[in-house]
C-alpha positions in Angstrom: 0.0 0.0 0.0 1.5 3.3 -1.1 0.7 6.1 1.3 0.0 9.2 -0.8 -3.7 9.9 -1.2 -5.2 7.7 1.5 -8.8 6.7 0.9 -11.1 6.7 4.0 -12.7 3.4 2.8 -9.3 1.8 2.5 -8.3 3.2 5.9 -11.4 1.6 7.5 -10.7 -1.7 5.7 -7.1 -1.7 7.0 -8.4 -1.1 10.6 -10.4 -4.2 10.4 -7.6 -6.6 9.3 -4.6 -5.3 11.1 -5.5 -5.4 14.8 -2.9 -7.9 15.8 0.2 -5.9 14.9 3.2 -6.5 17.2 6.4 -5.7 15.2 6.9 -3.1 12.6 10.2 -2.9 10.6 11.1 0.2 8.7 13.0 -0.6 5.5 14.6 1.5 2.8 17.9 2.7 1.3 20.3 4.9 3.2 19.0 8.5 3.4 15.4 7.6 2.6 14.0 8.7 6.0 13.8 5.5 8.0 14.9 7.0 11.3 12.4 9.9 11.0 9.5 7.4 10.4 10.8 5.2 13.3 10.7 8.3 15.6 7.1 8.9 14.8 6.3 5.3 15.8 8.3 5.8 19.0 6.4 9.0 19.8 3.2 7.0 19.5 4.2 4.4 22.1 6.3 1.8 20.2 9.6 0.7 21.6 12.3 1.6 19.0 15.1 -0.8 18.3 17.8 0.4 15.9 19.6 -2.4 14.3 22.5 -0.1 13.5 23.3 0.3 17.2 25.0 -3.1 17.0 27.4 -1.7 14.5 28.2 1.3 16.7 28.7 -0.9 19.7 31.0 -3.3 17.8 33.1 -0.4 16.4 33.7 0.8 20.0 34.4 -2.7 21.2 37.0 -3.3 18.5 38.7 0.0 19.1 37.9 1.4 15.6 37.2 5.0 14.6 33.6 5.7 13.4 33.7 5.9 9.6 31.7 4.5 6.6 34.6 2.1 5.8 34.7 0.8 9.4 31.0 0.5 9.6 31.0 -1.6 6.5 33.8 -3.7 7.8 32.0 -4.4 11.1 28.7 -5.2 9.3 30.5 -7.8 7.1 32.4 -9.3 10.1 29.2 -9.7 12.1 27.6 -11.5 9.2 30.6 -13.7 8.8 30.4 -14.6 12.5 26.7 -15.0 12.9 25.3 -15.6 9.4 23.4 -13.4 7.0 20.6 -12.8 9.5 23.1 -11.6 12.1 21.3 -8.3 13.0 18.0 -10.0 13.4 19.4 -12.8 15.5 21.5 -10.5 17.8 18.6 -8.1 18.3 16.0 -10.7 19.0 16.4 -10.7 22.8 15.9 -7.0 22.8 12.8 -7.4 20.6 11.4 -10.1 22.9 12.0 -8.1 26.0 10.3 -5.0 24.5 7.3 -7.0 23.4 6.5 -7.8 27.0 5.3 -4.3 27.5 4.8 -2.6 24.1 4.7 -2.9 20.4 8.1 -2.7 18.6 9.4 -0.6 15.7 12.7 -1.8 14.2 14.7 1.0 12.6 16.8 -0.4 9.8 16.2 -4.0 8.8 18.8 -4.6 6.1 18.8 -7.9 4.4 16.5 -10.5 2.9 17.8 -13.1 5.4 16.9 -10.8 8.3 13.4 -10.4 6.9 12.9 -14.2 6.5 14.3 -14.8 10.0 11.9 -12.3 11.6 9.0 -13.4 9.4 9.4 -17.1 10.6 9.3 -15.9 14.2 6.6 -13.3 14.1 4.6 -14.3 11.0 1.4 -12.3 10.8 2.6 -9.9 13.6 5.4 -8.6 11.4 4.8 -5.6 9.1 7.2 -3.8 6.8 7.0 -0.1 6.1 9.2 0.9 3.2 10.4 4.5 2.9 11.4 5.4 -0.6 13.2 8.4 -2.0 15.0 8.8 -5.3 18.8 8.4 -5.4 19.2 12.1 -6.3 17.2 13.1 -3.2 18.9 10.6 -0.9 22.4 11.6 -2.0 21.6 15.3 -1.5 20.5 14.5 2.1 23.5 12.2 2.8 26.1 14.7 1.7 24.5 17.6 3.6 23.5 16.0 7.0 25.3 17.1 10.1 26.0 13.7 11.5 27.0 10.5 9.8 27.6 12.5 6.6 28.6 10.6 3.5 30.4 11.7 0.4 28.7 11.0 -2.9 31.2 8.2 -3.6 30.5 6.6 -0.2 26.7 6.9 -0.7 26.7 5.3 -4.1 29.1 2.6 -2.9 26.9 1.8 0.0 23.9 1.5 -2.3 25.7 -1.0 -4.5 27.0 -3.0 -1.5 23.5 -3.2 0.1 21.8 -4.2 -3.1 24.4 -6.6 -4.4 25.7 -8.2 -1.1 22.7 -8.3 1.2 19.7 -8.2 -1.1 18.3 -5.1 0.6 15.8 -4.6 -2.2 13.9 -7.8 -1.1 12.4 -6.4 2.1 11.5 -3.2 0.3 9.7 -5.1 -2.4 7.7 -7.1 0.3 6.6 -4.0 2.2 3.0 -3.8 3.5 3.1 0.0 3.2 5.3 2.3 1.2 5.9 5.9 2.0 7.1 8.2 -0.8 9.5 10.7 0.8 10.2 13.3 -1.8 9.0 16.5 -0.1 9.0 17.9 3.4 9.6 16.4 6.8 6.1 17.4 7.9 4.6 15.5 5.0 6.7 12.4 5.9 5.6 12.5 9.5 1.9 12.9 8.5 2.2 9.8 6.3 3.9 7.8 9.1 1.2 8.9 11.5 -1.5 7.5 9.2 0.2 4.1 9.2 0.4 4.1 12.9 -3.3 4.8 13.1 -4.0 1.9 10.8 -1.8 -0.6 12.7 -3.2 0.4 16.1 
């Protein structure tokens, strides 16, 4: 379902079939707006689990300096050590703990294997929300942001690595909802809030 013009009838239909939501995963390419959408869910009472926190923790643990190159290295090492679904496996205890008291939003599911791992565990209680922006828009954001800034070369390289090495396009294609994020932050937040209303 693409969230653009949202029909009231479609909204009512979604309310009827989606009462059992437990876990929502936000998927999309780097710079699409996943973290902003995750924050909206968090503000509405979901516990937010950011898969990328594992990368940050491992960088510190291994005594490496934060950089795009070292982040990529650590992601690859974790997958070598724990398998292609590493981030889902390593975060599952946090997800299970959070589900004892609230619904969960996952910020940044990366790979097809992570998706299939979580789908096997949560089945109908897992929903994917894809956030899509054009490469041109994403690269402009990534080269201008104040923290975790990427050069154009780093941004395009990360896109290639994520599509070719971890099949990041798979979860995006399987999304239950797709948000087109080509305009303002306010518009993005409104679209995310509509999805929260449907899932609640």
